Predicted model as a PDB file, atoms N, CA, C, CB and O in Angstrom, pLDDT in the B-factor column:
MODEL        1                                                                  
ATOM      1  N   MET A   1       0.965  -0.945  -0.077  1.00 60.00           N  
ATOM      2  CA  MET A   1      -0.185  -0.277  -0.127  1.00 60.00           C  
ATOM      3  C   MET A   1       1.052   1.413  -0.060  1.00 60.00           C  
ATOM      4  CB  MET A   1      -1.580  -0.821   1.423  1.00 60.00           C  
ATOM      5  O   MET A   1       1.962   1.880   0.625  1.00 60.00           O  
ATOM      6  N   ALA A   2       0.407   1.666  -1.023  1.00 64.00           N  
ATOM      7  CA  ALA A   2       1.629   3.328  -1.199  1.00 64.00           C  
ATOM      8  C   ALA A   2       1.571   4.287  -0.271  1.00 64.00           C  
ATOM      9  CB  ALA A   2       1.357   4.409  -2.539  1.00 64.00           C  
ATOM     10  O   ALA A   2       0.474   4.828  -0.410  1.00 64.00           O  
ATOM     11  N   ALA A   3       2.191   4.811   0.642  1.00 68.00           N  
ATOM     12  CA  ALA A   3       1.943   5.598   1.558  1.00 68.00           C  
ATOM     13  C   ALA A   3       1.558   7.186   0.882  1.00 68.00           C  
ATOM     14  CB  ALA A   3       3.167   5.490   2.497  1.00 68.00           C  
ATOM     15  O   ALA A   3       2.115   7.614  -0.129  1.00 68.00           O  
ATOM     16  N   LYS A   4       0.101   8.233   1.946  1.00 74.00           N  
ATOM     17  CA  LYS A   4      -0.702   9.163   0.982  1.00 74.00           C  
ATOM     18  C   LYS A   4       0.485  10.340   1.457  1.00 74.00           C  
ATOM     19  CB  LYS A   4      -2.719   9.499   1.371  1.00 74.00           C  
ATOM     20  O   LYS A   4       0.879  10.613   2.591  1.00 74.00           O  
ATOM     21  N   LYS A   5       0.925  10.973  -0.005  1.00 77.00           N  
ATOM     22  CA  LYS A   5       1.351  12.599   0.466  1.00 77.00           C  
ATOM     23  C   LYS A   5       0.160  13.005   0.799  1.00 77.00           C  
ATOM     24  CB  LYS A   5       2.033  13.713  -0.678  1.00 77.00           C  
ATOM     25  O   LYS A   5      -1.008  12.769   0.489  1.00 77.00           O  
ATOM     26  N   ARG A   6       1.063  14.038   1.893  1.00 80.00           N  
ATOM     27  CA  ARG A   6       0.388  15.340   2.913  1.00 80.00           C  
ATOM     28  C   ARG A   6       0.232  16.456   1.912  1.00 80.00           C  
ATOM     29  CB  ARG A   6       1.512  15.963   4.354  1.00 80.00           C  
ATOM     30  O   ARG A   6       0.909  16.327   0.893  1.00 80.00           O  
ATOM     31  N   LYS A   7      -0.489  17.471   2.000  1.00 81.00           N  
ATOM     32  CA  LYS A   7      -0.318  18.401   1.287  1.00 81.00           C  
ATOM     33  C   LYS A   7      -0.069  19.679   2.596  1.00 81.00           C  
ATOM     34  CB  LYS A   7      -1.595  18.471   0.182  1.00 81.00           C  
ATOM     35  O   LYS A   7      -0.761  20.117   3.516  1.00 81.00           O  
ATOM     36  N   ARG A   8       1.203  19.925   2.104  1.00 84.00           N  
ATOM     37  CA  ARG A   8       1.835  21.239   2.809  1.00 84.00           C  
ATOM     38  C   ARG A   8       0.915  22.336   3.441  1.00 84.00           C  
ATOM     39  CB  ARG A   8       2.660  22.003   1.760  1.00 84.00           C  
ATOM     40  O   ARG A   8      -0.281  22.366   3.153  1.00 84.00           O  
ATOM     41  N   LYS A   9       1.419  23.145   4.214  1.00 82.00           N  
ATOM     42  CA  LYS A   9      -0.070  24.292   3.921  1.00 82.00           C  
ATOM     43  C   LYS A   9       1.032  25.306   3.198  1.00 82.00           C  
ATOM     44  CB  LYS A   9      -1.203  25.211   5.763  1.00 82.00           C  
ATOM     45  O   LYS A   9       2.129  25.296   2.639  1.00 82.00           O  
ATOM     46  N   ALA A  10       0.364  25.854   3.454  1.00 86.00           N  
ATOM     47  CA  ALA A  10       0.673  26.972   1.816  1.00 86.00           C  
ATOM     48  C   ALA A  10       1.404  28.172   3.197  1.00 86.00           C  
ATOM     49  CB  ALA A  10      -1.591  27.905   0.398  1.00 86.00           C  
ATOM     50  O   ALA A  10       0.507  28.613   3.916  1.00 86.00           O  
ATOM     51  N   LYS A  11       2.970  28.721   3.606  1.00 90.00           N  
ATOM     52  CA  LYS A  11       3.069  29.876   4.029  1.00 90.00           C  
ATOM     53  C   LYS A  11       2.127  31.057   3.787  1.00 90.00           C  
ATOM     54  CB  LYS A  11       4.088  30.112   3.699  1.00 90.00           C  
ATOM     55  O   LYS A  11       1.676  31.573   2.764  1.00 90.00           O  
ATOM     56  N   PRO A  12       1.960  31.360   5.431  1.00 89.00           N  
ATOM     57  CA  PRO A  12       1.496  32.538   5.646  1.00 89.00           C  
ATOM     58  C   PRO A  12       2.368  33.850   5.054  1.00 89.00           C  
ATOM     59  CB  PRO A  12       1.331  32.548   7.042  1.00 89.00           C  
ATOM     60  O   PRO A  12       3.578  34.056   5.144  1.00 89.00           O  
ATOM     61  N   THR A  13       1.310  34.671   4.409  1.00 93.00           N  
ATOM     62  CA  THR A  13       1.732  35.479   3.870  1.00 93.00           C  
ATOM     63  C   THR A  13       2.209  36.547   4.508  1.00 93.00           C  
ATOM     64  CB  THR A  13       1.079  35.666   3.182  1.00 93.00           C  
ATOM     65  O   THR A  13       1.418  36.591   5.450  1.00 93.00           O  
ATOM     66  N   PRO A  14       3.028  37.545   4.682  1.00 91.00           N  
ATOM     67  CA  PRO A  14       2.933  39.325   5.804  1.00 91.00           C  
ATOM     68  C   PRO A  14       1.766  39.501   6.412  1.00 91.00           C  
ATOM     69  CB  PRO A  14       2.994  40.971   4.913  1.00 91.00           C  
ATOM     70  O   PRO A  14       1.598  39.650   7.623  1.00 91.00           O  
ATOM     71  N   GLU A  15       0.524  39.476   5.126  1.00 91.00           N  
ATOM     72  CA  GLU A  15      -0.636  40.697   5.520  1.00 91.00           C  
ATOM     73  C   GLU A  15      -1.035  39.531   6.676  1.00 91.00           C  
ATOM     74  CB  GLU A  15      -2.169  41.330   4.046  1.00 91.00           C  
ATOM     75  O   GLU A  15      -0.988  39.873   7.857  1.00 91.00           O  
ATOM     76  N   GLU A  16      -1.351  38.419   6.394  1.00 91.00           N  
ATOM     77  CA  GLU A  16      -1.467  36.894   6.844  1.00 91.00           C  
ATOM     78  C   GLU A  16      -1.374  36.954   8.774  1.00 91.00           C  
ATOM     79  CB  GLU A  16       0.148  35.841   5.976  1.00 91.00           C  
ATOM     80  O   GLU A  16      -2.145  36.926   9.733  1.00 91.00           O  
ATOM     81  N   ILE A  17       0.485  37.074   8.420  1.00 93.00           N  
ATOM     82  CA  ILE A  17       0.556  37.432   9.817  1.00 93.00           C  
ATOM     83  C   ILE A  17       0.250  38.521  10.807  1.00 93.00           C  
ATOM     84  CB  ILE A  17       1.444  37.337   9.967  1.00 93.00           C  
ATOM     85  O   ILE A  17      -0.046  38.469  12.001  1.00 93.00           O  
ATOM     86  N   GLU A  18       0.387  39.416  10.062  1.00 92.00           N  
ATOM     87  CA  GLU A  18       0.305  40.793  10.694  1.00 92.00           C  
ATOM     88  C   GLU A  18      -1.363  40.617  11.381  1.00 92.00           C  
ATOM     89  CB  GLU A  18       0.544  42.252   9.334  1.00 92.00           C  
ATOM     90  O   GLU A  18      -1.550  40.493  12.591  1.00 92.00           O  
ATOM     91  N   LYS A  19      -2.384  40.633  10.440  1.00 90.00           N  
ATOM     92  CA  LYS A  19      -3.905  40.155  10.958  1.00 90.00           C  
ATOM     93  C   LYS A  19      -3.826  38.903  12.059  1.00 90.00           C  
ATOM     94  CB  LYS A  19      -4.884  39.561   9.526  1.00 90.00           C  
ATOM     95  O   LYS A  19      -4.506  39.123  13.061  1.00 90.00           O  
ATOM     96  N   ARG A  20      -3.095  37.589  12.049  1.00 92.00           N  
ATOM     97  CA  ARG A  20      -3.481  37.040  13.081  1.00 92.00           C  
ATOM     98  C   ARG A  20      -2.778  37.979  14.104  1.00 92.00           C  
ATOM     99  CB  ARG A  20      -3.189  35.568  13.101  1.00 92.00           C  
ATOM    100  O   ARG A  20      -3.592  38.209  14.999  1.00 92.00           O  
ATOM    101  N   GLU A  21      -1.743  38.537  14.310  1.00 94.00           N  
ATOM    102  CA  GLU A  21      -0.836  38.798  15.377  1.00 94.00           C  
ATOM    103  C   GLU A  21      -1.325  40.312  16.320  1.00 94.00           C  
ATOM    104  CB  GLU A  21       0.742  38.930  14.598  1.00 94.00           C  
ATOM    105  O   GLU A  21      -1.056  40.752  17.437  1.00 94.00           O  
ATOM    106  N   TYR A  22      -2.312  40.837  14.971  1.00 92.00           N  
ATOM    107  CA  TYR A  22      -3.791  41.858  15.642  1.00 92.00           C  
ATOM    108  C   TYR A  22      -4.405  41.442  16.148  1.00 92.00           C  
ATOM    109  CB  TYR A  22      -4.762  42.467  15.025  1.00 92.00           C  
ATOM    110  O   TYR A  22      -4.842  41.868  17.217  1.00 92.00           O  
ATOM    111  N   ARG A  23      -4.697  40.472  15.629  1.00 91.00           N  
ATOM    112  CA  ARG A  23      -6.302  39.494  16.164  1.00 91.00           C  
ATOM    113  C   ARG A  23      -5.450  39.190  17.983  1.00 91.00           C  
ATOM    114  CB  ARG A  23      -6.733  37.136  14.715  1.00 91.00           C  
ATOM    115  O   ARG A  23      -5.840  39.595  19.078  1.00 91.00           O  
ATOM    116  N   LYS A  24      -4.509  38.538  17.715  1.00 94.00           N  
ATOM    117  CA  LYS A  24      -4.181  38.333  19.319  1.00 94.00           C  
ATOM    118  C   LYS A  24      -3.509  38.759  19.973  1.00 94.00           C  
ATOM    119  CB  LYS A  24      -3.883  37.483  19.715  1.00 94.00           C  
ATOM    120  O   LYS A  24      -2.764  38.064  20.664  1.00 94.00           O  
ATOM    121  N   GLU A  25      -3.514  40.460  20.015  1.00 95.00           N  
ATOM    122  CA  GLU A  25      -3.376  41.478  20.946  1.00 95.00           C  
ATOM    123  C   GLU A  25      -4.746  41.706  21.169  1.00 95.00           C  
ATOM    124  CB  GLU A  25      -2.566  42.694  20.522  1.00 95.00           C  
ATOM    125  O   GLU A  25      -5.068  41.425  22.323  1.00 95.00           O  
ATOM    126  N   ILE A  26      -5.435  42.016  20.638  1.00 93.00           N  
ATOM    127  CA  ILE A  26      -6.580  42.105  21.179  1.00 93.00           C  
ATOM    128  C   ILE A  26      -7.224  41.719  21.882  1.00 93.00           C  
ATOM    129  CB  ILE A  26      -7.041  42.100  20.815  1.00 93.00           C  
ATOM    130  O   ILE A  26      -7.759  42.206  22.877  1.00 93.00           O  
ATOM    131  N   ARG A  27      -7.262  40.173  21.146  1.00 93.00           N  
ATOM    132  CA  ARG A  27      -7.965  39.072  22.090  1.00 93.00           C  
ATOM    133  C   ARG A  27      -7.416  39.597  23.715  1.00 93.00           C  
ATOM    134  CB  ARG A  27      -7.330  37.195  21.611  1.00 93.00           C  
ATOM    135  O   ARG A  27      -8.094  40.297  24.467  1.00 93.00           O  
ATOM    136  N   GLY A  28      -6.125  39.102  23.996  1.00 96.00           N  
ATOM    137  CA  GLY A  28      -5.370  39.216  24.701  1.00 96.00           C  
ATOM    138  C   GLY A  28      -5.499  40.096  25.607  1.00 96.00           C  
ATOM    139  O   GLY A  28      -5.658  39.869  26.807  1.00 96.00           O  
ATOM    140  N   ILE A  29      -5.431  41.246  25.031  1.00 96.00           N  
ATOM    141  CA  ILE A  29      -5.893  42.735  26.028  1.00 96.00           C  
ATOM    142  C   ILE A  29      -7.272  42.382  26.737  1.00 96.00           C  
ATOM    143  CB  ILE A  29      -6.230  44.382  24.921  1.00 96.00           C  
ATOM    144  O   ILE A  29      -7.363  42.097  27.931  1.00 96.00           O  
ATOM    145  N   PHE A  30      -8.398  42.444  25.785  1.00 96.00           N  
ATOM    146  CA  PHE A  30      -9.435  42.147  26.587  1.00 96.00           C  
ATOM    147  C   PHE A  30      -9.823  41.019  27.466  1.00 96.00           C  
ATOM    148  CB  PHE A  30     -10.188  42.240  25.952  1.00 96.00           C  
ATOM    149  O   PHE A  30     -10.580  41.090  28.434  1.00 96.00           O  
ATOM    150  N   SER A  31      -9.255  40.041  27.043  1.00 95.00           N  
ATOM    151  CA  SER A  31      -8.828  38.486  28.500  1.00 95.00           C  
ATOM    152  C   SER A  31      -8.205  38.450  29.632  1.00 95.00           C  
ATOM    153  CB  SER A  31      -7.928  37.373  28.159  1.00 95.00           C  
ATOM    154  O   SER A  31      -8.257  37.707  30.612  1.00 95.00           O  
ATOM    155  N   LYS A  32      -7.353  39.754  29.226  1.00 97.00           N  
ATOM    156  CA  LYS A  32      -5.975  40.353  30.805  1.00 97.00           C  
ATOM    157  C   LYS A  32      -7.380  41.181  31.145  1.00 97.00           C  
ATOM    158  CB  LYS A  32      -3.791  41.812  30.364  1.00 97.00           C  
ATOM    159  O   LYS A  32      -7.986  40.249  30.616  1.00 97.00           O  
ATOM    160  N   VAL A  33      -8.149  41.832  31.435  1.00 96.00           N  
ATOM    161  CA  VAL A  33      -8.948  43.212  32.490  1.00 96.00           C  
ATOM    162  C   VAL A  33     -10.688  42.216  32.168  1.00 96.00           C  
ATOM    163  CB  VAL A  33      -8.814  45.754  31.399  1.00 96.00           C  
ATOM    164  O   VAL A  33     -11.853  42.608  32.108  1.00 96.00           O  
ATOM    165  N   GLY A  34     -10.195  41.168  32.064  1.00 97.00           N  
ATOM    166  CA  GLY A  34     -11.405  39.893  32.960  1.00 97.00           C  
ATOM    167  C   GLY A  34     -12.532  39.857  31.658  1.00 97.00           C  
ATOM    168  O   GLY A  34     -13.544  40.279  32.216  1.00 97.00           O  
ATOM    169  N   PHE A  35     -12.846  39.628  30.465  1.00 97.00           N  
ATOM    170  CA  PHE A  35     -13.567  39.863  29.976  1.00 97.00           C  
ATOM    171  C   PHE A  35     -13.176  38.356  29.752  1.00 97.00           C  
ATOM    172  CB  PHE A  35     -13.728  41.017  29.239  1.00 97.00           C  
ATOM    173  O   PHE A  35     -12.168  37.882  30.277  1.00 97.00           O  
ATOM    174  N   THR A  36     -14.249  37.427  28.729  1.00 96.00           N  
ATOM    175  CA  THR A  36     -14.652  36.150  28.557  1.00 96.00           C  
ATOM    176  C   THR A  36     -15.220  36.244  26.833  1.00 96.00           C  
ATOM    177  CB  THR A  36     -15.865  35.723  29.836  1.00 96.00           C  
ATOM    178  O   THR A  36     -16.317  36.588  26.394  1.00 96.00           O  
ATOM    179  N   LYS A  37     -14.207  35.870  26.256  1.00 93.00           N  
ATOM    180  CA  LYS A  37     -14.225  35.395  24.824  1.00 93.00           C  
ATOM    181  C   LYS A  37     -15.579  34.368  24.359  1.00 93.00           C  
ATOM    182  CB  LYS A  37     -12.775  34.554  24.626  1.00 93.00           C  
ATOM    183  O   LYS A  37     -15.375  33.161  24.485  1.00 93.00           O  
ATOM    184  N   VAL A  38     -17.177  34.880  23.738  1.00 91.00           N  
ATOM    185  CA  VAL A  38     -18.178  34.155  23.568  1.00 91.00           C  
ATOM    186  C   VAL A  38     -17.967  33.348  22.194  1.00 91.00           C  
ATOM    187  CB  VAL A  38     -19.363  35.001  23.655  1.00 91.00           C  
ATOM    188  O   VAL A  38     -18.167  33.846  21.086  1.00 91.00           O  
ATOM    189  N   THR A  39     -17.402  31.633  22.490  1.00 88.00           N  
ATOM    190  CA  THR A  39     -16.910  30.899  21.359  1.00 88.00           C  
ATOM    191  C   THR A  39     -18.514  30.679  20.479  1.00 88.00           C  
ATOM    192  CB  THR A  39     -15.994  29.292  21.941  1.00 88.00           C  
ATOM    193  O   THR A  39     -19.538  31.311  20.735  1.00 88.00           O  
ATOM    194  N   GLY A  40     -18.399  29.881  19.681  1.00 86.00           N  
ATOM    195  CA  GLY A  40     -19.517  29.950  18.544  1.00 86.00           C  
ATOM    196  C   GLY A  40     -20.287  30.631  17.971  1.00 86.00           C  
ATOM    197  O   GLY A  40     -21.111  30.300  17.119  1.00 86.00           O  
ATOM    198  N   VAL A  41     -20.021  31.839  18.493  1.00 82.00           N  
ATOM    199  CA  VAL A  41     -20.961  33.139  17.903  1.00 82.00           C  
ATOM    200  C   VAL A  41     -19.966  34.315  17.011  1.00 82.00           C  
ATOM    201  CB  VAL A  41     -21.763  34.072  19.448  1.00 82.00           C  
ATOM    202  O   VAL A  41     -20.280  35.471  16.725  1.00 82.00           O  
ATOM    203  N   SER A  42     -19.137  33.847  16.807  1.00 78.00           N  
ATOM    204  CA  SER A  42     -17.952  34.370  15.789  1.00 78.00           C  
ATOM    205  C   SER A  42     -18.528  34.387  14.338  1.00 78.00           C  
ATOM    206  CB  SER A  42     -16.536  33.313  15.807  1.00 78.00           C  
ATOM    207  O   SER A  42     -19.374  33.647  13.836  1.00 78.00           O  
ATOM    208  N   ASP A  43     -17.850  35.417  13.810  1.00 78.00           N  
ATOM    209  CA  ASP A  43     -17.752  35.214  12.525  1.00 78.00           C  
ATOM    210  C   ASP A  43     -19.137  34.351  11.638  1.00 78.00           C  
ATOM    211  CB  ASP A  43     -16.407  34.478  12.488  1.00 78.00           C  
ATOM    212  O   ASP A  43     -18.895  33.907  10.516  1.00 78.00           O  
ATOM    213  N   LYS A  44     -20.943  34.126  12.419  1.00 81.00           N  
ATOM    214  CA  LYS A  44     -21.951  33.877  11.736  1.00 81.00           C  
ATOM    215  C   LYS A  44     -22.394  35.282  11.312  1.00 81.00           C  
ATOM    216  CB  LYS A  44     -22.905  33.049  12.468  1.00 81.00           C  
ATOM    217  O   LYS A  44     -22.049  36.378  11.753  1.00 81.00           O  
ATOM    218  N   PRO A  45     -23.505  34.856  10.049  1.00 84.00           N  
ATOM    219  CA  PRO A  45     -23.702  35.904   9.147  1.00 84.00           C  
ATOM    220  C   PRO A  45     -24.827  36.192  10.119  1.00 84.00           C  
ATOM    221  CB  PRO A  45     -23.951  35.642   7.457  1.00 84.00           C  
ATOM    222  O   PRO A  45     -25.217  35.430  11.002  1.00 84.00           O  
ATOM    223  N   LEU A  46     -25.405  37.684   9.768  1.00 83.00           N  
ATOM    224  CA  LEU A  46     -26.193  38.227  10.858  1.00 83.00           C  
ATOM    225  C   LEU A  46     -27.682  39.605   9.886  1.00 83.00           C  
ATOM    226  CB  LEU A  46     -24.653  39.182  12.163  1.00 83.00           C  
ATOM    227  O   LEU A  46     -27.497  40.463   9.023  1.00 83.00           O  
ATOM    228  N   LYS A  47     -28.428  39.349  10.304  1.00 88.00           N  
ATOM    229  CA  LYS A  47     -29.267  40.788   9.416  1.00 88.00           C  
ATOM    230  C   LYS A  47     -30.069  41.928  10.094  1.00 88.00           C  
ATOM    231  CB  LYS A  47     -30.468  40.241   8.429  1.00 88.00           C  
ATOM    232  O   LYS A  47     -31.152  42.087  10.659  1.00 88.00           O  
ATOM    233  N   PHE A  48     -29.052  42.584   9.767  1.00 86.00           N  
ATOM    234  CA  PHE A  48     -29.964  43.868  10.744  1.00 86.00           C  
ATOM    235  C   PHE A  48     -31.092  44.835   9.654  1.00 86.00           C  
ATOM    236  CB  PHE A  48     -28.506  45.296  11.560  1.00 86.00           C  
ATOM    237  O   PHE A  48     -30.771  44.770   8.467  1.00 86.00           O  
ATOM    238  N   LYS A  49     -31.927  45.410   9.863  1.00 91.00           N  
ATOM    239  CA  LYS A  49     -32.582  46.404   8.644  1.00 91.00           C  
ATOM    240  C   LYS A  49     -32.014  46.164   7.557  1.00 91.00           C  
ATOM    241  CB  LYS A  49     -32.461  47.918   8.778  1.00 91.00           C  
ATOM    242  O   LYS A  49     -31.416  47.104   7.034  1.00 91.00           O  
ATOM    243  N   GLY A  50     -32.019  44.422   6.661  1.00 91.00           N  
ATOM    244  CA  GLY A  50     -32.192  44.354   5.770  1.00 91.00           C  
ATOM    245  C   GLY A  50     -30.380  44.544   4.918  1.00 91.00           C  
ATOM    246  O   GLY A  50     -30.079  44.450   3.728  1.00 91.00           O  
ATOM    247  N   ARG A  51     -29.472  44.840   6.182  1.00 90.00           N  
ATOM    248  CA  ARG A  51     -28.236  44.440   5.758  1.00 90.00           C  
ATOM    249  C   ARG A  51     -27.282  43.260   5.963  1.00 90.00           C  
ATOM    250  CB  ARG A  51     -27.711  45.233   6.035  1.00 90.00           C  
ATOM    251  O   ARG A  51     -27.269  42.956   7.156  1.00 90.00           O  
ATOM    252  N   GLU A  52     -26.636  42.637   5.367  1.00 88.00           N  
ATOM    253  CA  GLU A  52     -26.150  41.642   6.404  1.00 88.00           C  
ATOM    254  C   GLU A  52     -23.749  42.140   6.554  1.00 88.00           C  
ATOM    255  CB  GLU A  52     -26.784  39.398   5.378  1.00 88.00           C  
ATOM    256  O   GLU A  52     -22.947  42.909   6.024  1.00 88.00           O  
ATOM    257  N   GLY A  53     -23.759  40.891   7.755  1.00 84.00           N  
ATOM    258  CA  GLY A  53     -22.428  40.877   8.356  1.00 84.00           C  
ATOM    259  C   GLY A  53     -22.688  40.478   8.931  1.00 84.00           C  
ATOM    260  O   GLY A  53     -23.781  39.956   9.153  1.00 84.00           O  
ATOM    261  N   ASP A  54     -21.070  40.575   9.888  1.00 85.00           N  
ATOM    262  CA  ASP A  54     -20.834  39.441  10.400  1.00 85.00           C  
ATOM    263  C   ASP A  54     -19.903  40.270  11.792  1.00 85.00           C  
ATOM    264  CB  ASP A  54     -20.036  38.263   9.210  1.00 85.00           C  
ATOM    265  O   ASP A  54     -19.893  41.498  11.712  1.00 85.00           O  
ATOM    266  N   PHE A  55     -19.194  39.674  12.948  1.00 85.00           N  
ATOM    267  CA  PHE A  55     -18.647  40.386  13.734  1.00 85.00           C  
ATOM    268  C   PHE A  55     -17.572  39.252  14.541  1.00 85.00           C  
ATOM    269  CB  PHE A  55     -19.771  41.169  14.551  1.00 85.00           C  
ATOM    270  O   PHE A  55     -17.865  38.183  15.077  1.00 85.00           O  
ATOM    271  N   ASP A  56     -16.286  39.898  14.408  1.00 89.00           N  
ATOM    272  CA  ASP A  56     -15.110  38.807  14.194  1.00 89.00           C  
ATOM    273  C   ASP A  56     -14.847  38.077  15.616  1.00 89.00           C  
ATOM    274  CB  ASP A  56     -13.590  39.588  13.637  1.00 89.00           C  
ATOM    275  O   ASP A  56     -14.353  36.950  15.569  1.00 89.00           O  
ATOM    276  N   ASP A  57     -15.130  38.621  16.814  1.00 91.00           N  
ATOM    277  CA  ASP A  57     -15.481  38.619  18.516  1.00 91.00           C  
ATOM    278  C   ASP A  57     -16.365  38.815  18.864  1.00 91.00           C  
ATOM    279  CB  ASP A  57     -15.008  39.319  19.336  1.00 91.00           C  
ATOM    280  O   ASP A  57     -16.962  39.845  18.549  1.00 91.00           O  
ATOM    281  N   ILE A  58     -16.849  37.928  19.662  1.00 93.00           N  
ATOM    282  CA  ILE A  58     -17.935  38.461  21.300  1.00 93.00           C  
ATOM    283  C   ILE A  58     -17.386  38.502  22.368  1.00 93.00           C  
ATOM    284  CB  ILE A  58     -19.141  37.544  21.851  1.00 93.00           C  
ATOM    285  O   ILE A  58     -17.005  37.380  22.703  1.00 93.00           O  
ATOM    286  N   PHE A  59     -17.118  39.405  23.199  1.00 95.00           N  
ATOM    287  CA  PHE A  59     -16.297  39.186  24.085  1.00 95.00           C  
ATOM    288  C   PHE A  59     -17.713  40.022  25.525  1.00 95.00           C  
ATOM    289  CB  PHE A  59     -14.449  40.030  23.590  1.00 95.00           C  
ATOM    290  O   PHE A  59     -18.576  40.868  25.294  1.00 95.00           O  
ATOM    291  N   ILE A  60     -17.379  39.306  26.900  1.00 96.00           N  
ATOM    292  CA  ILE A  60     -18.504  39.617  27.900  1.00 96.00           C  
ATOM    293  C   ILE A  60     -17.743  39.384  28.956  1.00 96.00           C  
ATOM    294  CB  ILE A  60     -19.881  38.784  27.882  1.00 96.00           C  
ATOM    295  O   ILE A  60     -16.794  38.624  29.152  1.00 96.00           O  
ATOM    296  N   PHE A  61     -18.716  40.721  30.078  1.00 96.00           N  
ATOM    297  CA  PHE A  61     -17.766  40.982  31.308  1.00 96.00           C  
ATOM    298  C   PHE A  61     -19.145  41.550  31.749  1.00 96.00           C  
ATOM    299  CB  PHE A  61     -16.141  42.057  31.244  1.00 96.00           C  
ATOM    300  O   PHE A  61     -19.681  42.472  31.134  1.00 96.00           O  
ATOM    301  N   LYS A  62     -19.827  40.812  33.111  1.00 95.00           N  
ATOM    302  CA  LYS A  62     -20.947  41.284  33.965  1.00 95.00           C  
ATOM    303  C   LYS A  62     -21.774  41.964  32.788  1.00 95.00           C  
ATOM    304  CB  LYS A  62     -20.474  42.365  35.304  1.00 95.00           C  
ATOM    305  O   LYS A  62     -21.955  41.494  31.665  1.00 95.00           O  
ATOM    306  N   ASN A  63     -21.935  42.385  32.963  1.00 95.00           N  
ATOM    307  CA  ASN A  63     -23.034  43.050  32.231  1.00 95.00           C  
ATOM    308  C   ASN A  63     -22.822  44.316  31.003  1.00 95.00           C  
ATOM    309  CB  ASN A  63     -23.838  43.620  33.372  1.00 95.00           C  
ATOM    310  O   ASN A  63     -23.434  45.368  30.818  1.00 95.00           O  
ATOM    311  N   ILE A  64     -21.671  43.677  30.288  1.00 96.00           N  
ATOM    312  CA  ILE A  64     -20.640  44.640  29.196  1.00 96.00           C  
ATOM    313  C   ILE A  64     -20.662  43.634  27.654  1.00 96.00           C  
ATOM    314  CB  ILE A  64     -18.536  44.790  30.001  1.00 96.00           C  
ATOM    315  O   ILE A  64     -19.662  42.916  27.613  1.00 96.00           O  
ATOM    316  N   ILE A  65     -21.115  43.551  27.055  1.00 95.00           N  
ATOM    317  CA  ILE A  65     -21.061  42.973  25.912  1.00 95.00           C  
ATOM    318  C   ILE A  65     -20.357  44.052  24.540  1.00 95.00           C  
ATOM    319  CB  ILE A  65     -22.591  42.487  25.734  1.00 95.00           C  
ATOM    320  O   ILE A  65     -20.891  45.037  24.030  1.00 95.00           O  
ATOM    321  N   VAL A  66     -18.887  43.378  24.190  1.00 94.00           N  
ATOM    322  CA  VAL A  66     -18.559  43.720  22.946  1.00 94.00           C  
ATOM    323  C   VAL A  66     -18.143  43.109  22.019  1.00 94.00           C  
ATOM    324  CB  VAL A  66     -17.970  44.370  22.940  1.00 94.00           C  
ATOM    325  O   VAL A  66     -17.631  42.002  22.184  1.00 94.00           O  
ATOM    326  N   PHE A  67     -18.262  43.694  20.782  1.00 90.00           N  
ATOM    327  CA  PHE A  67     -18.758  43.015  19.708  1.00 90.00           C  
ATOM    328  C   PHE A  67     -17.869  43.810  18.773  1.00 90.00           C  
ATOM    329  CB  PHE A  67     -20.388  43.026  19.483  1.00 90.00           C  
ATOM    330  O   PHE A  67     -18.031  44.994  18.477  1.00 90.00           O  
ATOM    331  N   ILE A  68     -16.293  42.487  18.074  1.00 91.00           N  
ATOM    332  CA  ILE A  68     -15.481  43.643  17.289  1.00 91.00           C  
ATOM    333  C   ILE A  68     -15.000  43.118  16.075  1.00 91.00           C  
ATOM    334  CB  ILE A  68     -14.222  44.229  18.073  1.00 91.00           C  
ATOM    335  O   ILE A  68     -15.009  41.950  15.686  1.00 91.00           O  
ATOM    336  N   GLU A  69     -14.584  44.125  15.536  1.00 87.00           N  
ATOM    337  CA  GLU A  69     -14.920  43.691  14.064  1.00 87.00           C  
ATOM    338  C   GLU A  69     -13.555  43.740  13.486  1.00 87.00           C  
ATOM    339  CB  GLU A  69     -16.036  44.702  13.204  1.00 87.00           C  
ATOM    340  O   GLU A  69     -13.339  44.747  12.813  1.00 87.00           O  
ATOM    341  N   TYR A  70     -12.371  42.702  13.615  1.00 84.00           N  
ATOM    342  CA  TYR A  70     -11.423  43.204  13.050  1.00 84.00           C  
ATOM    343  C   TYR A  70     -10.935  43.746  12.157  1.00 84.00           C  
ATOM    344  CB  TYR A  70     -11.065  42.863  13.054  1.00 84.00           C  
ATOM    345  O   TYR A  70     -10.805  43.038  11.158  1.00 84.00           O  
ATOM    346  N   THR A  71     -10.436  45.203  12.047  1.00 79.00           N  
ATOM    347  CA  THR A  71     -10.041  45.855  10.876  1.00 79.00           C  
ATOM    348  C   THR A  71      -8.275  46.436  10.896  1.00 79.00           C  
ATOM    349  CB  THR A  71     -11.175  47.121  10.738  1.00 79.00           C  
ATOM    350  O   THR A  71      -7.748  46.948  11.884  1.00 79.00           O  
ATOM    351  N   LEU A  72      -7.558  46.189   9.500  1.00 67.00           N  
ATOM    352  CA  LEU A  72      -6.521  46.958   9.369  1.00 67.00           C  
ATOM    353  C   LEU A  72      -6.299  47.915   8.758  1.00 67.00           C  
ATOM    354  CB  LEU A  72      -5.851  46.525   9.146  1.00 67.00           C  
ATOM    355  O   LEU A  72      -5.192  48.449   8.828  1.00 67.00           O  
TER     356      LEU A  72                                                      
ENDMDL                                                                          
END                                                                             
C-alpha cells in the first residue's frame, strides 16, 4: 500500500501574519482585563435592517458585551 502524501500548508503571507498578530493582541487585552470570549457565535452571518454582516469576536464581562470587527 502506497503512503499518502500530505499536502503542505501554504506559508502565510506577511499580511496574514500581521492580521493574526493583531487579533491575538486584541484578544489578549480583553482577556487580561477580565472579559470572556464568547465562542461559537463569531463570524456567523446576521441580518439587521436589511443589511448583512458579521462580528469577528464577541466578549462579555458582567453586563457589558463587546462586539469586535477586526480591520487593518
